[in-house]
C-alpha positions as CSV (number, residue, x, y, z in Angstrom):
1,X,-20.4,-34.1,-61.8
2,X,-19.9,-37.7,-60.7
3,X,-17.0,-39.3,-62.8
4,X,-18.1,-42.6,-64.8
5,X,-15.5,-44.5,-63.5
6,X,-15.9,-48.3,-61.6
7,X,-14.5,-49.0,-58.4
8,X,-10.7,-49.3,-57.9
9,X,-11.2,-52.6,-56.2
10,X,-13.0,-54.0,-59.3
11,X,-10.7,-52.8,-61.7
12,X,-7.6,-54.4,-59.4
13,X,-9.4,-57.8,-59.4
14,X,-10.1,-57.6,-63.3
15,X,-6.4,-56.6,-64.0
16,X,-5.2,-59.6,-61.8
17,X,-7.8,-62.1,-63.3
18,X,-7.1,-61.0,-66.9
19,X,-3.3,-61.2,-66.3
20,X,-3.7,-65.0,-65.2
21,X,-6.8,-65.6,-66.9
22,X,-7.9,-67.3,-63.6
23,X,-10.4,-65.9,-61.0
24,X,-8.4,-68.6,-58.6
25,X,-4.9,-67.3,-59.3
26,X,-6.2,-63.8,-59.2
27,X,-7.9,-64.4,-55.7
28,X,-4.5,-66.0,-54.2
29,X,-2.6,-63.1,-55.3
30,X,-4.9,-60.4,-54.1
31,X,-5.5,-62.4,-50.8
32,X,-9.2,-62.8,-51.6
33,X,-11.9,-65.4,-52.1
34,X,-12.2,-66.6,-55.6
35,X,-16.4,-65.7,-55.0
36,X,-15.1,-62.1,-54.2
37,X,-13.2,-61.8,-57.4
38,X,-15.9,-63.1,-59.1
39,X,-18.2,-60.7,-57.7
40,X,-16.2,-57.6,-58.4
41,X,-15.7,-58.7,-62.0
42,X,-19.5,-59.4,-62.5
43,X,-20.4,-55.9,-61.0
44,X,-17.6,-54.5,-63.6
45,X,-19.3,-56.3,-66.6
46,X,-22.7,-55.1,-65.3
47,X,-21.2,-51.4,-65.1
48,X,-19.7,-51.5,-68.5
49,X,-22.3,-53.2,-70.2
50,X,-20.2,-56.1,-71.8
51,X,-18.7,-59.4,-71.3
52,X,-15.1,-59.3,-70.1
53,X,-14.5,-63.1,-69.7
54,X,-16.1,-66.0,-71.5
55,X,-16.2,-69.4,-69.7
56,X,-14.2,-72.4,-71.0
57,X,-13.7,-75.9,-70.1
58,X,-10.5,-74.8,-68.1
59,X,-11.9,-71.8,-66.4
60,X,-12.1,-68.4,-68.1
61,X,-10.8,-66.5,-70.9
62,X,-10.7,-63.0,-71.9
63,X,-13.1,-61.7,-74.5
64,X,-11.8,-59.5,-77.3
65,X,-13.1,-56.4,-75.7
66,X,-11.9,-57.8,-72.5
67,X,-8.4,-58.2,-73.7
68,X,-8.4,-54.6,-75.0
69,X,-9.7,-53.0,-71.8
70,X,-7.4,-55.0,-69.8
71,X,-4.5,-53.7,-71.5
72,X,-5.8,-50.1,-70.8
73,X,-6.4,-50.6,-67.3
74,X,-3.1,-52.2,-66.7
75,X,-1.2,-49.3,-68.1
76,X,-3.5,-46.8,-65.9
77,X,-3.2,-48.8,-62.4
78,X,0.6,-49.0,-63.2
79,X,0.5,-45.2,-63.2
80,X,-1.7,-44.7,-60.3
81,X,0.9,-46.8,-58.4
82,X,3.8,-45.1,-59.5
83,X,2.0,-41.5,-58.9
84,X,0.9,-42.8,-55.4
85,X,4.6,-44.0,-54.4
86,X,5.8,-40.8,-55.7
87,X,3.6,-38.6,-53.5
88,X,4.4,-41.1,-50.4
89,X,7.8,-40.6,-51.1
90,X,8.1,-36.7,-51.4
91,X,5.7,-36.2,-48.5
92,X,3.8,-33.3,-50.2
93,X,7.0,-31.7,-51.2
94,X,8.8,-31.2,-54.6
95,X,7.5,-33.3,-57.6
96,X,8.9,-36.1,-60.2
97,X,9.8,-36.5,-63.8
98,X,8.9,-39.3,-66.2
99,X,11.5,-39.4,-68.6
100,X,12.1,-41.5,-71.7
101,X,15.8,-41.4,-73.1
102,X,18.0,-43.3,-75.8
103,X,19.8,-45.8,-73.6
104,X,23.6,-45.0,-74.3
105,X,22.9,-41.3,-73.7
106,X,21.0,-41.9,-70.7
107,X,23.7,-44.1,-68.9
108,X,26.9,-42.3,-70.2
109,X,26.0,-38.7,-70.4
110,X,22.7,-38.0,-68.4
111,X,23.1,-40.3,-65.3
112,X,26.8,-39.4,-64.3
113,X,25.4,-35.7,-64.3
114,X,22.1,-36.3,-62.4
115,X,23.9,-36.1,-59.2
116,X,24.5,-32.2,-59.8
117,X,20.5,-31.9,-60.4
118,X,19.7,-33.8,-57.2
119,X,22.0,-31.7,-55.3
120,X,20.4,-28.6,-56.6
121,X,16.9,-29.7,-56.8
122,X,16.5,-32.4,-54.0
123,X,13.0,-32.4,-54.1
124,X,12.4,-33.4,-57.7
125,X,12.6,-37.3,-58.4
126,X,13.6,-38.3,-62.0
127,X,12.5,-41.5,-63.4
128,X,14.1,-42.9,-66.5
129,X,12.7,-45.6,-69.0
130,X,14.6,-46.2,-72.4
131,X,12.9,-45.6,-75.7
132,X,14.3,-45.3,-79.2
133,X,11.5,-44.2,-81.1
134,X,8.9,-41.4,-81.4
135,X,5.8,-42.2,-79.3
136,X,2.5,-40.4,-78.6
137,X,2.9,-38.4,-75.1
138,X,-0.9,-38.9,-74.3
139,X,-0.6,-43.0,-74.4
140,X,2.4,-42.9,-72.0
141,X,2.9,-41.5,-68.5
142,X,6.3,-39.4,-70.0
143,X,6.6,-36.0,-69.2
144,X,9.7,-35.5,-71.6
145,X,11.9,-37.5,-74.0
146,X,15.7,-37.4,-74.7
147,X,15.7,-38.3,-78.4
148,X,18.5,-38.5,-81.0
149,X,17.9,-37.5,-84.6
150,X,18.1,-34.9,-87.3
151,X,16.6,-31.5,-86.7
152,X,13.8,-32.4,-89.3
153,X,13.0,-35.7,-87.8
154,X,12.7,-33.9,-84.2
155,X,10.4,-31.0,-85.8
156,X,8.2,-33.8,-87.4
157,X,7.4,-35.5,-84.2
158,X,3.8,-34.8,-84.0
159,X,2.3,-32.7,-81.1
160,X,5.6,-31.9,-79.6
161,X,8.2,-29.3,-79.1
162,X,12.2,-29.9,-79.1
163,X,15.0,-28.0,-77.6
164,X,18.3,-28.8,-79.0
165,X,21.1,-29.9,-76.5
166,X,24.0,-31.1,-78.1
167,X,25.4,-32.2,-81.7
168,X,26.7,-35.6,-82.2
169,X,30.1,-34.7,-83.1
170,X,31.9,-38.2,-84.3
171,X,35.6,-39.5,-84.3
172,X,37.7,-42.5,-84.8
173,X,38.4,-44.2,-81.3
174,X,40.2,-47.6,-80.5
175,X,42.1,-49.6,-78.0
176,X,45.7,-48.3,-77.4
177,X,47.0,-51.6,-78.2
178,X,45.6,-51.4,-81.8
179,X,47.5,-48.4,-82.9
180,X,50.5,-48.8,-80.7
181,X,53.2,-47.6,-81.0
182,X,52.4,-45.8,-83.9
183,X,50.0,-43.2,-82.1
184,X,47.6,-41.2,-84.0
185,X,46.7,-42.5,-87.5
186,X,46.0,-40.8,-90.9
187,X,42.5,-41.4,-92.4
188,X,44.2,-43.6,-94.9
189,X,45.9,-45.9,-92.6
190,X,42.2,-46.0,-90.7
191,X,40.8,-47.3,-93.7
192,X,43.1,-50.3,-93.6
193,X,42.1,-51.0,-90.0
194,X,39.0,-53.4,-89.1
195,X,36.0,-51.0,-88.7
196,X,33.2,-51.3,-86.3
197,X,29.9,-50.3,-87.7
198,X,26.7,-48.9,-85.7
199,X,23.6,-50.6,-87.3
200,X,21.6,-47.2,-87.0
201,X,24.4,-45.2,-88.6
202,X,25.0,-47.5,-91.5
203,X,26.5,-44.5,-93.6
204,X,28.9,-43.2,-90.7
205,X,32.0,-44.6,-91.7
206,X,31.4,-43.6,-95.5
207,X,30.4,-40.1,-94.6
208,X,34.0,-39.8,-92.4
209,X,36.0,-40.7,-94.9
210,X,34.4,-38.7,-97.6
211,X,34.9,-35.6,-95.4
212,X,38.9,-36.6,-95.4
213,X,38.4,-36.9,-98.9
214,X,40.2,-40.5,-98.6
215,X,39.1,-43.6,-100.6
216,X,37.8,-46.5,-98.2
217,X,36.4,-49.6,-100.4
218,X,35.6,-51.4,-96.9
219,X,33.9,-48.3,-95.1
220,X,30.4,-50.4,-95.0
221,X,32.3,-53.5,-93.9
222,X,32.7,-54.9,-90.5
223,X,30.7,-56.1,-87.3
224,X,27.6,-54.3,-86.6
225,X,26.3,-53.1,-83.1
226,X,22.9,-51.7,-82.1
227,X,24.0,-49.4,-79.4
228,X,26.9,-47.0,-78.9
229,X,27.8,-48.7,-75.6
230,X,28.3,-52.0,-77.1
231,X,30.3,-50.1,-80.1
232,X,32.6,-48.8,-77.3
233,X,33.1,-51.8,-75.6
234,X,34.0,-53.7,-78.6
235,X,36.5,-51.0,-79.5
236,X,38.1,-51.2,-76.3
237,X,38.6,-54.9,-76.3
238,X,40.7,-54.6,-79.7
239,X,38.0,-55.5,-82.4
240,X,38.5,-52.4,-84.6
241,X,37.9,-48.8,-84.9
242,X,34.7,-47.2,-83.9
243,X,33.2,-44.0,-84.8
244,X,31.9,-42.5,-81.6
245,X,30.7,-39.2,-80.3
246,X,33.2,-38.0,-77.9
247,X,30.2,-37.2,-75.3
248,X,29.4,-40.9,-74.7
249,X,33.0,-42.2,-74.2
250,X,34.5,-39.4,-72.0
251,X,35.0,-42.1,-69.0
252,X,36.7,-44.7,-71.2
253,X,38.8,-41.7,-72.7
254,X,39.8,-40.6,-69.3
255,X,40.9,-44.5,-68.0
256,X,42.8,-44.8,-71.4
257,X,40.8,-47.9,-72.3
258,X,40.0,-46.0,-75.6
259,X,42.0,-43.4,-77.3
260,X,41.5,-41.1,-80.5
261,X,42.9,-43.1,-83.3
262,X,42.6,-39.7,-85.6
263,X,41.4,-36.4,-84.2
264,X,39.7,-35.1,-87.0
265,X,35.9,-35.0,-85.6
266,X,33.1,-34.8,-88.2
267,X,30.0,-32.9,-87.3
268,X,27.3,-35.6,-87.6
269,X,23.8,-35.1,-89.1
270,X,21.9,-35.7,-85.5
271,X,21.8,-33.9,-82.6
272,X,20.3,-34.8,-79.0
273,X,17.3,-33.1,-78.2
274,X,14.8,-32.7,-75.1
275,X,11.4,-33.3,-76.6
276,X,7.9,-32.3,-74.5
277,X,4.5,-32.1,-75.3
278,X,3.5,-29.0,-77.2
279,X,-0.1,-28.4,-75.9
280,X,0.4,-28.7,-72.2
281,X,1.3,-26.2,-69.4
282,X,4.7,-27.2,-68.6
283,X,5.2,-28.0,-64.9
284,X,7.9,-26.4,-62.7
285,X,9.7,-29.3,-62.4
286,X,10.2,-29.8,-65.9
287,X,10.8,-26.1,-66.5
288,X,14.0,-26.4,-63.9
289,X,15.0,-29.8,-65.4
290,X,15.1,-28.1,-68.9
291,X,17.1,-25.0,-67.6
292,X,19.7,-27.4,-66.0
293,X,19.8,-29.6,-69.0
294,X,20.7,-26.7,-71.2
295,X,23.4,-25.4,-68.8
296,X,25.1,-28.8,-69.0
297,X,24.9,-29.0,-72.5
298,X,26.4,-25.6,-72.8
299,X,29.2,-26.4,-70.6
300,X,30.1,-29.4,-72.6
301,X,29.9,-27.4,-75.8
302,X,32.3,-24.9,-74.4
303,X,34.6,-27.4,-73.5
304,X,34.4,-29.1,-76.8
305,X,35.4,-25.8,-78.4
C-alpha cells in the first residue's frame, strides 16, 4: 500500500522556508530558484489540503498549522539525516545507539569507559545527548537513557523499563589545601567549613550530618551549583567542601586535586539507571550495550566494596 507521504524535496523546501520564513533565503540555502521553492510548497499545501504560509507585506509567515507541521517535519528530517549518515559510516555493518544521559554521569563515568565498549564492539556507534528529565521515547530518536533518580521515580517513568546500574553513594571532598595539614576531619569539623550545595539535592548535607548524628545549623547554607561537574570544580578551587558521589570524581581524586575530607560515605536516595522503552523489541546493539554497562557497573561496585 502506498504511504501517504509527500515528496522529500517538498518537505526539505518547506522546512528551509519555515526556518527562514522566506522563500528567497530558502532558495539560496538549497541552491534552487525562488519559483522552484514556491512550486514545491504549493504542491505540499495541495497534498495536505491546508495553507502553510500566508502572504505579508514583507514576504511570507507561517500559519499556526504550518508552524506546528514545521516543528514535526524538522525533527523527522533531522532523524532521517542522522540515520543516513550512520548507514553511510557503517557501510552496512553493526548499528548505532541514540543515548540520552544526565551530563555529569556521561562525561565523568560513561565516556572514559567507552573505549572499552568500542574495542569490544567496533561496529556499534554510540551517540549521546544530554537530558536531565524523563521524556516520551516515541517523541524522540533515543533508544535508551541514562537517568538518575530514586527507584520509585525510575519505576514511574511511563512506558519504560529500568535497569539499576549504580547507587549514588556520597562523601565529603575538598581541595587538599582546605584541610592541610590536618588531614581528614571529623563530621563536626566539616560542619564548621564552607559547604557547597548541589541545587537538585537541597537536603544532601542535612541527610549526611543526620547520619553522623552531628548538629549542623548551616547544612543548607552555601553557594549552589546545578551540576556535579560545577561542584567538583568549585571544591577543587578551595571554595568549600562538596558532597559528591565518588564515582564521578575518580580523576580528581587520582590527580590529587580533590581529597576525601571525611571518609564516611552515605548511601544516597538516588541511583543511576538504564531506561529503555517497555513495549519494543530490543535491538541487538542495545542488548550488547546493556550487558556491557552492567559489567562496568558491577566492576565499580566490587571496587567500592
